[in-house]
C-alpha angles and dihedrals in degrees: 000000000000113000094015131097117243119228119189119205112191099198136033101259099180134281095269094057095040089050090062090059096040092050093065109091092205095061134074113203121217109190137185093222100196122093089236135088110285113242112254089234090058092050094049092048097046098042091068108122093002122150094200141015129197114207133179127229113294099021103124116235101203141157088272090061096042092049091049091053094049129202094321093075110111105161144022114199117193123198093221142077091233123065106181088119088068123082096232099181088053092053090048090051091054094039091242115155123229124213126190139174113245125158094028094085098038098103096042093050092045089053093054092042091060091042092055092049091057095040090054097044092049095048094244093155097060095035095051089058091057091058096040092051093047094245099123093105091052094059110081114217119247131172096254101032112137093351118156140175115296112234095203140065114253099194132228095315089078113048091186094060126100118273094192129037122185124201117197122203123198093202121013106210132125098303093045092051091046087052091051090050089060094045093056089076089058092056104257105177105184137034131202120185141171124226136170094240140019108302102179089129090056090050092055092046091054092047090050091049095048110034092179090070117099096200144000113192137173108231143181118255090256093050091048093049093050098042105043129094090196126019120205118200105209104149128124118265125245139086095312093061100033107140090349085158106053138141094294093052094044093051089058094054123098116266091238095044126116127221120209124188119187095146116073129329092230091065091073127054101231095202092050091048093049089051091048091053095044093049092039098239086143133017104241147324134230114202132183090169133043129184110260095023135194088028094074111137130195090259094055108129092240095046088055092055110093093208094055110094106198128188125186098250097284099145094123095033102124119115092236094051097046092048089049092050093047095049092047091050089050093050090047094054092047092049091047093052092048094046093245132134113284122221091235122011130174113235104236095173092103089069097053094086092054100049 
């Protein structure tokens, strides 16, 4: 391996992505070849002297790992849009670059976000169980059996239908706006969103783009909770958004509103949400992420709630998206090792003054 830079990849990320790394004559690839999580002991042993490491979402990049690699480590590339599993101040301190994979999964996550909203509002979770357990014939039909709030505008043919429908977005980045794009077809009329700074320009841009919208307004968390028919949690993870949706937020929501979380499990207080569903503060919840995942057992308070539709974090699980994420992560690690511009790099400069 003399004269070459070592790159450690801790998970088999597909032949196309691995081929990008293997094709570079200046790099030696060290790969955990199994389609399973690499043991931490294997990672710590093999990262010694590495110039780059490619990790997948959830693998902690800590002082232990950085110390094991030694001063040769130039880049950490994560196959994920989030990077809260990486000790960013530590990387900044050691001048180690950090690559990630935004944009690639925007459309796939937006698809599943809308899907979860409709699954939750239409009681898909509890009704699927009836079919799967062979109990359909034991449930007598009645006019209002399993009915739920309609998250679309029916038009003048149905005078009982909604005439206004408000979507609330906690976080209004790429995925949120891609989700809104899909919701326009269902007749969403109003948008509330939170942002870290004044976003009046964004509001006007959205109104110009979608002339059928009545309003697009930046709101406080309380205003958004109280005014939305469906709330989408699409914020980054981390300390700033920890339990952003808790008991106080949920109590302000409409009783027929739906909560959807496709961001990070830590953004929603699971116990508070289970209580909100049990006591009918809100109608239902659609979740692709849950705090503590994947250690979510059958007796978890949310799993036991029939109006909680829970998926095992599959928001980006399309073949096209995962290949795109893997190949971008591969190109990032190669660029980082060679000192070139990465396709997507986290700006760690904000940590330099604190380390």
